[in-house]
SEMARKE-423101 format. One line per field, with one value per residue (C-alpha): residue number from 0; residue in three letters; x, y, z. Coordinates in Angstrom, 3 decimals, decimal comma. Each point is the difference from the previous one (the first is absolute). Example, Ala and Ser with C-alpha at 12.3 -4.5 7.8 and 13.67 -1.06 7.14 Angstrom:
residues 2
num: c(0; 1);
residuo: c(Ala; Ser);
px: c(12,300; 1,370);
py: c(-4,500; 3,440);
pz: c(7,800; -0,660);
end
This chain:
residues 455
num: c(0; 1; 2; 3; 4; 5; 6; 7; 8; 9; 10; 11; 12; 13; 14; 15; 16; 17; 18; 19; 20; 21; 22; 23; 24; 25; 26; 27; 28; 29; 30; 31; 32; 33; 34; 35; 36; 37; 38; 39; 40; 41; 42; 43; 44; 45; 46; 47; 48; 49; 50; 51; 52; 53; 54; 55; 56; 57; 58; 59; 60; 61; 62; 63; 64; 65; 66; 67; 68; 69; 70; 71; 72; 73; 74; 75; 76; 77; 78; 79; 80; 81; 82; 83; 84; 85; 86; 87; 88; 89; 90; 91; 92; 93; 94; 95; 96; 97; 98; 99; 100; 101; 102; 103; 104; 105; 106; 107; 108; 109; 110; 111; 112; 113; 114; 115; 116; 117; 118; 119; 120; 121; 122; 123; 124; 125; 126; 127; 128; 129; 130; 131; 132; 133; 134; 135; 136; 137; 138; 139; 140; 141; 142; 143; 144; 145; 146; 147; 148; 149; 150; 151; 152; 153; 154; 155; 156; 157; 158; 159; 160; 161; 162; 163; 164; 165; 166; 167; 168; 169; 170; 171; 172; 173; 174; 175; 176; 177; 178; 179; 180; 181; 182; 183; 184; 185; 186; 187; 188; 189; 190; 191; 192; 193; 194; 195; 196; 197; 198; 199; 200; 201; 202; 203; 204; 205; 206; 207; 208; 209; 210; 211; 212; 213; 214; 215; 216; 217; 218; 219; 220; 221; 222; 223; 224; 225; 226; 227; 228; 229; 230; 231; 232; 233; 234; 235; 236; 237; 238; 239; 240; 241; 242; 243; 244; 245; 246; 247; 248; 249; 250; 251; 252; 253; 254; 255; 256; 257; 258; 259; 260; 261; 262; 263; 264; 265; 266; 267; 268; 269; 270; 271; 272; 273; 274; 275; 276; 277; 278; 279; 280; 281; 282; 283; 284; 285; 286; 287; 288; 289; 290; 291; 292; 293; 294; 295; 296; 297; 298; 299; 300; 301; 302; 303; 304; 305; 306; 307; 308; 309; 310; 311; 312; 313; 314; 315; 316; 317; 318; 319; 320; 321; 322; 323; 324; 325; 326; 327; 328; 329; 330; 331; 332; 333; 334; 335; 336; 337; 338; 339; 340; 341; 342; 343; 344; 345; 346; 347; 348; 349; 350; 351; 352; 353; 354; 355; 356; 357; 358; 359; 360; 361; 362; 363; 364; 365; 366; 367; 368; 369; 370; 371; 372; 373; 374; 375; 376; 377; 378; 379; 380; 381; 382; 383; 384; 385; 386; 387; 388; 389; 390; 391; 392; 393; 394; 395; 396; 397; 398; 399; 400; 401; 402; 403; 404; 405; 406; 407; 408; 409; 410; 411; 412; 413; 414; 415; 416; 417; 418; 419; 420; 421; 422; 423; 424; 425; 426; 427; 428; 429; 430; 431; 432; 433; 434; 435; 436; 437; 438; 439; 440; 441; 442; 443; 444; 445; 446; 447; 448; 449; 450; 451; 452; 453; 454);
residuo: c(Met; Glu; Arg; His; Leu; Arg; Pro; Val; Cys; Ser; Ser; Thr; Ala; Ile; Leu; Cys; Pro; Ser; Lys; Ser; Leu; Ile; Thr; Lys; Leu; Pro; Leu; Leu; Leu; Gln; Lys; Pro; Ser; Ser; Ser; Pro; Cys; Arg; Phe; Ser; Thr; Tyr; Thr; Tyr; Pro; Ser; Ser; Thr; Gln; Leu; Ser; Thr; Ser; His; Pro; Leu; Arg; Pro; Ala; Val; Leu; Leu; Ala; Lys; Pro; Glu; Ser; Gln; Ala; Ser; Gly; Gly; Val; Asn; Thr; Asp; Ala; Arg; Glu; Trp; Ala; Met; Gln; Asp; Phe; Tyr; Phe; Leu; Arg; Lys; Asp; Val; Glu; Thr; Ala; Ala; Ile; Arg; Val; Lys; Glu; Ile; Arg; Asn; Ser; Ala; Cys; Leu; His; Lys; Leu; Glu; Gln; Glu; Val; Ala; Asp; Leu; Glu; Leu; Lys; Ala; Ala; Asp; Thr; Ala; Phe; Trp; Asp; Asp; Arg; Ala; Gln; Ala; Gln; Glu; Asn; Leu; Ser; Ala; Leu; Thr; Asp; Val; Lys; Asp; Arg; Ile; Lys; Leu; Leu; Asn; Glu; Phe; Lys; Ser; Gln; Val; Glu; Asp; Val; Glu; Thr; Ile; Val; Lys; Leu; Thr; Glu; Glu; Met; Asp; Ser; Ile; Asp; His; Gly; Leu; Leu; Glu; Glu; Ala; Ala; Ser; Ile; Ile; Lys; Glu; Leu; Asn; Lys; Gly; Met; Asp; Arg; Phe; Glu; Leu; Thr; Gln; Leu; Leu; Ser; Gly; Pro; Tyr; Asp; Lys; Glu; Gly; Ala; Val; Ile; Phe; Ile; Thr; Ala; Gly; Ala; Gly; Gly; Thr; Asp; Ala; Gln; Asp; Trp; Ala; Glu; Met; Leu; Leu; Arg; Met; Tyr; Val; Arg; Trp; Ala; Glu; Lys; Gln; Arg; Tyr; Lys; Thr; Arg; Val; Val; Glu; Lys; Ser; Gln; Gly; Glu; Glu; Ala; Gly; Ile; Lys; Ser; Ala; Thr; Ile; Glu; Val; Glu; Gly; Arg; Tyr; Ala; Tyr; Gly; Tyr; Leu; Ser; Gly; Glu; Lys; Gly; Thr; His; Arg; Ile; Val; Arg; Gln; Ser; Pro; Phe; Asn; Ala; Lys; Gly; Leu; Arg; Gln; Thr; Ser; Phe; Ser; Gly; Ile; Asp; Val; Met; Pro; Leu; Leu; Pro; Glu; Glu; Ser; Leu; Lys; Val; Glu; Leu; Pro; Glu; Glu; Asp; Leu; Asp; Ile; Ser; Phe; Ser; Arg; Ala; Gly; Gly; Lys; Gly; Gly; Gln; Asn; Val; Asn; Lys; Ile; Glu; Ser; Ala; Val; Arg; Ile; Thr; His; Ile; Pro; Thr; Gly; Val; Thr; Val; Arg; Cys; Thr; Glu; Glu; Arg; Ser; Gln; Leu; Ala; Asn; Lys; Ile; Lys; Ala; Leu; Ala; Arg; Leu; Lys; Ala; Lys; Leu; Leu; Val; Ile; Ala; Glu; Glu; Gln; Arg; Ala; Ser; Glu; Ile; Lys; Gln; Ile; Arg; Gly; Asp; Val; Val; Lys; Ala; Glu; Trp; Gly; Gln; Gln; Ile; Arg; Asn; Tyr; Val; Phe; His; Pro; Tyr; Lys; Leu; Val; Lys; Asp; Val; Arg; Thr; Gly; His; Glu; Thr; Ser; Asp; Ile; Thr; Ser; Val; Met; Asp; Gly; Asp; Leu; Glu; Pro; Tyr; Ile; Lys; Ala; Tyr; Leu; Lys; Tyr; Lys; Tyr; Ser; Met; Lys; Val; Ser);
px: c(95,510; -0,316; -3,549; -0,283; -2,991; -2,000; -1,762; -3,426; -1,108; -2,360; -0,161; -2,226; -0,153; 2,816; -0,069; 2,076; 3,693; 1,779; 2,054; 3,131; -0,884; -0,417; 3,409; 1,882; -2,068; 3,143; 1,951; -3,064; 1,526; 4,179; 1,385; 0,173; 2,913; 2,043; 0,262; -3,081; -1,702; -2,759; -2,437; -1,140; -3,106; -2,678; -1,433; -4,038; -1,805; -1,543; -3,340; 1,096; -1,229; 1,015; -1,227; -0,743; -3,357; 2,202; 2,748; 3,300; 2,570; 3,244; 1,505; 1,614; 3,191; 3,504; 1,375; 1,736; 3,862; 2,022; 2,814; -0,112; 2,796; -2,281; -2,825; 0,265; 0,637; -3,374; -2,658; 0,955; 0,001; -4,248; -0,838; 1,127; -1,889; -2,754; -0,365; -0,044; -2,562; -2,168; 0,361; -0,714; -3,240; -1,032; 1,558; -2,100; -2,861; -0,741; 1,426; -3,324; -2,075; 0,915; 0,003; -3,953; -0,852; 1,455; -1,455; -2,962; -0,684; 1,385; -2,809; 2,045; -4,120; -0,212; 3,194; -0,681; -3,297; 1,472; 2,944; -2,538; -2,779; 3,407; 1,281; -3,346; 0,013; 3,803; -2,018; -2,207; 0,708; -0,792; 2,543; 2,812; -2,051; 0,346; 3,647; 0,280; -2,431; 1,222; 3,567; -1,395; -2,531; 3,391; 1,921; -2,311; -0,572; 3,829; -0,436; -2,770; 1,860; 3,746; -2,825; -1,566; 3,819; 1,249; -2,991; 0,845; 3,239; 0,332; -2,770; 2,745; 3,041; -2,290; -0,588; 3,373; 1,550; -3,061; 1,077; 3,318; -1,465; -1,833; 2,687; 2,598; -2,469; -0,673; 4,064; 2,978; 1,854; -0,063; 1,594; 1,668; -0,136; -3,278; -1,129; 2,539; -2,192; -3,424; 1,461; 1,118; -3,546; -1,853; 2,058; -0,818; -3,472; -0,124; 1,365; -2,303; -2,803; 1,245; 0,006; -2,924; -1,380; 1,891; -1,733; -3,258; 0,434; 0,412; -3,233; 1,032; -0,658; 3,072; 2,222; 0,789; 1,979; 4,129; 1,191; 2,401; 1,873; 1,072; 3,497; 0,779; 2,721; -1,137; 1,268; 3,868; 1,718; 2,633; -0,896; -4,223; 1,133; 2,538; -3,202; -2,412; 2,495; -0,101; -3,672; -0,149; 2,106; -2,285; -3,042; 2,571; -0,064; -3,235; -1,045; 2,008; -1,372; -3,057; 1,425; -1,521; 1,612; 2,152; 1,815; 1,106; -1,014; 1,580; 2,463; 1,568; 3,104; 1,129; 2,845; 1,888; -1,545; -3,640; -2,282; -2,072; -3,356; -0,373; -3,410; -0,688; -2,480; -1,151; -1,737; -2,645; -2,981; -1,306; 3,649; -2,391; -2,016; 3,510; 1,663; -2,754; 0,900; 3,500; -1,027; 1,078; 3,070; 2,911; 2,142; 3,458; 1,936; 3,654; 4,055; 0,870; 2,052; 0,330; 1,026; 3,745; -1,543; -2,039; -2,737; -3,965; -1,639; -3,337; -1,524; -2,967; -1,369; -3,021; -2,102; -2,405; -1,829; -2,146; -2,111; 2,029; -3,063; -0,333; -1,236; -3,469; -0,611; 1,280; -4,010; 1,328; -0,396; 2,206; -0,778; 3,271; -0,210; -0,501; 3,763; 3,158; 2,227; 4,716; 2,454; 3,732; 2,980; 0,932; 2,671; 2,817; 2,090; 2,459; -1,727; -0,582; -2,164; -1,634; -0,942; 0,400; -4,276; -2,422; -1,165; -1,189; -3,450; -1,625; -3,387; -2,128; -3,733; -1,139; -3,133; 1,351; 3,490; 0,649; 3,726; 2,064; 3,237; 0,907; 3,861; 0,483; -0,683; 2,036; -2,861; -1,735; -3,120; 0,270; 1,125; -3,638; -2,309; 1,368; 0,237; -3,851; -0,818; 1,296; -1,827; -2,814; 0,543; 0,522; -2,913; -2,114; 1,361; -0,496; -3,951; -0,423; 1,813; -1,960; -3,410; -0,260; -2,113; 1,729; 4,496; -1,128; -1,496; 3,081; 2,527; 3,887; 1,854; 3,289; 2,425; 2,336; 3,536; 0,144; 0,009; -3,861; -0,904; 1,950; -2,050; 2,632; 3,346; 3,210; 2,346; 4,112; 0,539; 0,436; -2,388; -1,249; -4,125; -1,679; -3,577; -3,049; -2,318; -3,333; 0,020; 2,853; 1,551; 3,374; 3,326; 3,499; 1,242; 0,967; 2,343; -2,971; -2,200; 2,126; 1,018; -3,788; -1,901; -3,234; -2,519; -0,932; -0,445; -1,314; -2,597; -0,878; -0,603; -2,672; -1,267; -0,237; -1,294; -2,836; -0,727; -0,194; -2,138; -3,056; 0,244);
py: c(73,426; -0,750; 0,631; 1,425; -2,361; 1,444; -2,734; 0,216; 0,333; -2,447; 1,963; 1,985; 3,398; 2,632; 2,084; 2,387; -0,941; 1,466; 2,154; -2,314; -1,236; 3,255; 0,957; -2,574; 0,609; 2,051; -3,715; -1,645; 1,831; -0,815; -2,694; -3,457; -1,409; -2,275; -3,074; -2,272; 0,162; -2,126; 0,196; -2,915; -1,886; -0,567; -3,524; 0,257; -2,312; -3,265; 1,641; 3,487; -0,043; 2,375; 2,506; -1,059; 1,921; 2,236; -1,059; 1,035; 1,790; 0,042; 2,287; 3,788; -0,084; 2,087; 2,422; -0,912; -0,879; 3,234; -2,511; -2,972; -0,841; -0,210; -1,375; -4,047; 1,473; 2,516; -2,538; -2,191; 2,287; 0,617; -3,172; -0,947; 4,125; -1,238; -3,468; 2,134; 2,336; -2,448; -1,939; 2,854; 0,714; -3,304; 0,901; 2,818; -1,280; -2,589; 1,415; 2,685; -2,412; -1,712; 3,300; 0,399; -3,161; 0,572; 3,120; -0,819; -3,289; 2,549; 1,818; 3,584; 1,976; -2,396; 0,447; 4,497; -0,496; -2,674; 2,881; 2,554; -1,765; -0,806; 3,615; 1,089; -2,608; 1,499; 3,687; -0,743; 1,762; -3,646; -1,697; -0,901; -1,090; -3,550; 0,271; -3,268; 0,161; 3,259; -1,793; -2,504; 2,714; 1,894; -2,728; -0,449; 3,276; -0,647; -2,643; 0,453; 3,374; -1,962; -2,019; 3,107; 1,373; -3,377; -0,046; 3,307; -0,473; -2,545; 1,262; 3,111; -2,191; -1,932; 2,978; 1,530; -2,771; 0,073; 3,346; -1,241; -2,256; 2,862; 2,529; -2,533; -0,969; 3,742; 0,235; -0,651; -2,086; -2,225; 1,695; -3,058; 1,838; 0,781; -3,372; -1,485; 2,771; -2,142; -3,294; 1,317; 0,931; -3,423; -1,195; 1,676; -0,308; -3,197; -1,003; 2,606; -2,041; -2,898; 0,895; 1,855; -3,055; -2,249; 2,995; -1,536; -3,293; 1,205; 0,392; -0,885; 1,782; 0,553; -0,671; 3,957; 0,194; -0,485; -2,716; -2,045; -2,866; -2,844; -2,186; -3,015; -2,265; -3,817; -3,609; -0,086; 1,588; 3,006; -0,234; 0,538; 3,158; 1,018; -0,538; 1,870; 3,266; -1,031; 0,858; 3,412; 1,406; -1,174; 1,790; 2,722; 0,215; -0,649; 3,258; 1,963; -0,764; 1,260; 3,236; -1,119; 0,958; -3,054; -0,663; -3,151; 0,517; -3,800; -2,225; -2,864; -0,918; -3,575; -1,608; -0,161; 1,636; 1,041; 1,276; -2,357; 2,321; 3,902; 2,109; 2,586; 2,915; 1,165; 3,453; 0,110; -0,007; -3,663; -1,168; -2,915; -0,441; -1,031; -1,601; -2,609; -2,649; -0,258; -1,487; -3,465; -2,528; 0,985; -3,080; 0,747; -2,728; 0,655; -0,844; 0,692; 3,095; -1,280; -3,771; -0,674; -2,860; 2,551; -2,219; 0,294; 1,320; 0,829; 3,219; 1,198; 3,650; 1,103; 3,283; 1,421; 3,722; 1,329; 3,946; 2,691; 2,064; 2,970; -0,146; 0,619; -2,798; -2,598; -0,132; -3,396; -1,163; -2,503; -0,482; -0,378; -4,207; -0,734; 1,892; -2,191; 2,519; -0,413; 2,205; -0,551; 2,017; 1,584; -1,799; 0,709; -2,008; -1,641; -0,052; 4,415; 1,110; 2,834; 0,994; -1,431; 0,489; -2,727; 1,738; -2,743; -1,260; -3,067; 0,109; -3,415; 0,471; -3,785; -0,356; 0,028; -0,821; 2,906; 2,114; 2,983; 1,671; 3,330; 0,993; 3,239; 2,798; 0,426; -0,057; -3,265; 2,811; 0,347; -3,200; -0,845; 2,137; -0,698; -3,288; -0,051; 1,900; -2,351; -2,710; 1,259; 0,841; -3,849; -0,709; 2,095; -1,379; -3,780; 0,842; 1,679; -2,997; -2,588; 2,523; -0,449; 1,962; 0,652; -0,213; -3,130; -1,617; 0,132; -3,250; 0,508; 0,528; -0,630; -0,454; -3,261; 0,869; -3,870; -2,433; -0,157; 3,516; 1,742; 3,040; 0,437; -1,935; 1,842; -2,312; 1,231; -3,652; -2,331; 2,985; 3,299; 0,498; 1,615; -1,774; 0,942; -3,665; 2,177; 1,796; -1,945; 3,286; -0,844; 2,505; -1,690; 4,154; -1,283; 2,823; 2,675; -1,449; 0,009; 4,138; -0,175; -0,262; -1,470; 1,938; -2,752; -2,754; 2,282; 0,999; -3,757; -0,482; 2,557; -1,201; -3,526; 1,419; 1,936; -3,260; -2,307; 2,510; -0,017; -3,029);
pz: c(107,862; 3,115; 1,684; 3,307; 1,868; 2,991; 1,778; 1,286; 3,456; 1,597; 3,406; 2,014; -0,688; 1,685; 2,320; 0,997; -0,067; 3,959; 0,290; 0,247; -3,749; -0,792; 0,297; -1,856; -3,269; -1,959; 0,569; -2,519; -2,520; 0,536; -1,760; 1,028; 1,057; -1,928; 1,864; 0,442; 3,317; 1,819; 2,465; 2,804; -0,918; 2,689; 0,793; 1,456; 1,259; -2,120; 0,895; -2,405; -3,177; -1,965; -2,833; -2,852; -1,548; -2,475; -2,185; 1,301; -2,875; -0,510; 2,288; -0,208; -2,300; 0,566; -2,273; -3,140; 0,384; -0,823; -1,851; -1,143; 2,257; 2,427; -1,073; 1,444; 3,871; -0,627; -1,763; 3,598; 1,681; -1,741; -0,028; 4,278; 0,025; -2,139; 2,414; 3,316; -0,717; -0,833; 2,607; 2,855; -2,077; 0,718; 3,555; -0,183; -0,594; 1,864; 3,205; -1,139; -0,232; 3,042; 2,255; -0,895; 0,721; 3,473; 0,399; -0,880; 2,321; 2,732; 0,015; 0,313; 0,192; 2,916; 1,535; 0,250; 1,623; 2,286; 0,861; 0,070; 2,334; 2,923; -0,973; 1,087; 2,869; 0,724; 0,878; 2,295; 4,016; 1,435; -2,156; 2,290; 2,668; -0,624; -1,197; -0,763; -2,995; -0,986; -0,721; -1,763; -2,390; -0,587; -1,284; -1,660; -1,777; -1,179; -1,186; -2,732; -0,532; -0,697; -2,472; -1,865; 0,237; -1,518; -2,778; -2,052; 0,125; -2,367; -1,717; -0,348; -0,511; -2,688; -1,646; -0,012; -1,714; -2,843; -0,180; -0,826; -2,489; -1,692; -1,264; -0,330; -2,463; -1,723; -0,004; -3,069; 2,428; 3,683; 3,076; 1,914; 2,988; 0,146; -0,906; 2,553; 2,322; -0,979; 0,721; 2,791; 1,318; -1,195; 2,532; 2,619; -1,383; -0,181; 3,353; 2,149; -1,197; 0,683; 3,574; -0,760; -1,071; 3,251; 3,165; -1,727; 1,160; 3,922; 1,612; 3,323; 3,146; 0,666; -3,753; -0,259; 3,467; 0,730; -0,181; 3,274; -1,684; 2,577; -1,734; 2,313; -0,816; -0,072; -0,586; -1,765; 2,795; -0,754; -3,946; 0,871; 1,614; -2,827; -2,395; 3,381; -1,164; -3,381; 0,182; 2,324; -2,913; -2,443; 1,238; 0,946; -3,686; -0,398; 2,130; -1,222; -4,204; 1,908; 0,880; 4,147; 2,749; 1,657; 3,964; 0,668; 3,719; 0,993; -0,811; 2,016; -1,047; -0,619; 0,745; -2,462; -3,479; -0,523; 2,302; 2,475; -0,339; -0,863; -0,283; -2,796; 0,207; -3,533; -0,650; -2,190; -2,053; -0,564; 1,162; 2,053; -3,028; -1,944; 2,855; 1,301; -2,565; 1,093; 3,165; 0,414; -0,454; -2,434; -1,429; -1,301; -1,500; -0,757; 0,077; 3,511; 0,219; 3,806; -0,653; -0,830; -2,804; -1,843; 0,469; -0,737; 2,447; 1,208; 2,055; 1,212; 1,708; 1,619; -1,649; 1,398; 0,627; 0,816; -0,404; 1,451; 1,568; 2,166; 3,230; 0,016; -3,036; 3,045; 1,461; 1,747; 3,769; 0,963; 3,702; 2,167; 0,752; -4,064; 0,001; 0,512; 0,824; 0,334; -0,387; -0,296; -0,883; -3,160; -1,267; -3,700; -2,109; 2,828; 2,881; 0,590; 1,641; -1,231; 2,918; 3,512; 0,816; -1,395; -2,015; -2,787; 0,420; -1,676; 0,272; -0,936; -0,889; 2,488; -1,533; -3,795; 1,035; -2,283; 1,527; -0,778; 1,182; -0,427; 1,186; -1,924; 2,628; 3,023; 2,773; 0,726; 0,439; -3,576; -0,921; 1,625; -2,010; -3,180; -0,176; 1,105; -2,539; -2,362; 2,296; -0,458; -4,012; -0,712; 1,811; -2,126; -3,327; 1,152; 0,969; -3,069; -2,116; 1,932; 0,063; 3,798; 2,079; 2,820; 1,293; 1,663; -2,730; -1,601; -0,585; -0,065; -3,263; 0,055; -2,777; 0,440; -1,910; -1,087; -2,709; -1,740; 1,238; -2,660; -2,135; -1,968; -1,640; -0,864; -1,594; -0,894; -0,807; -1,617; -2,084; 0,127; 0,905; 2,110; 0,492; 1,835; 1,169; 0,469; -3,552; -1,988; -1,236; -0,621; -1,744; -0,333; 0,509; 4,291; -0,195; -0,903; 2,376; 3,119; -0,953; 0,640; -2,820; 1,479; -2,054; -2,304; 2,940; 1,875; -2,752; -0,702; 4,312; -0,680; -3,128; 1,710; 3,212; -1,814; -1,994; 3,648; 0,809; -2,787; -0,492);
end
């Protein structure tokens, strides 16, 4: 006689299931599909330790086959389901441990006290006397509330999947749809925890702000201009995956292909913190599509990143004598003028050599205001990086898009490899990288930056 074993659960106590789980309980009584069904497993950092405090017994067995003819198929399905449930249960145990560690390290009670203190300040009648300080306090309040919300969502998600595991153990058959939902929750939970841990590495004064990305074609002629356009697409795709609002505010077309330069505004919390490590020269090696012989070509493009700061945050006074302001017509491809007046503005900070250009607005005045705001933001960032107490103490920090200056190499030929020179992180999946999968590189750089800071 076939024995029906019930596994021992080593996870923590299970709380009340959510409404979505209660509505699915009748499905647990259905017979399983006769076709094998496998679930995805997930990869965790090498530092993550799986719980081995309790022995794991075989997972739940499916119902006995109705006929001998279908016995082989049902046996296979039963074995697959047992393995899937085993791996899912281990994933749930690991996620539960990780959620507990994150919540403990975040000091939830201190965050709640911080919210209470900030709300008390906001209720003061003199709160808006200093608008800049008031905005800063409100931003901090929003940030702390968002962190508390995330921490509570992590707890709720892990409780949901623990409930699914518990219910499955108590039934005589496995509901594949319910386990697939649990696997999906675990996947999203781990993504959320990865992102939360990443934000803990962002401690700069402007890391929480949006970002402005400047892309400039460097050495390499038409190939470099085509490469600049490829980078433009890569960063837009990355921002879309993060659900950030993006806007290409300026783009200068190349003579044959690609672009000479482009400016992207990325609106969203921590956009600058994530993208700040992209500043530098990006090098591509490939067979040139613009060479009749298909020779291998090396090209460069420069990336500069600065925070997208609100006007009240730009507490910088720039004397007129320190600025070199020039105007030109905003030209389009083929020499066509976007407008007939000299609306494009270029401003150079003479003491440092830092230069910004703005062409996206129709009026000269609007472009000048926006260019000044960008110049101030750039000077503030450089001052922070160089730990200068005053703007006049900083030196110019210009990205040179040429050989020997690259921070990352993208090799398309004779092999495929994307390697960050600073961190050593690399992958051969160059297609995914160009499609906006920059998270591994961003994470590696932030860890590298943090290690350099504490060493």
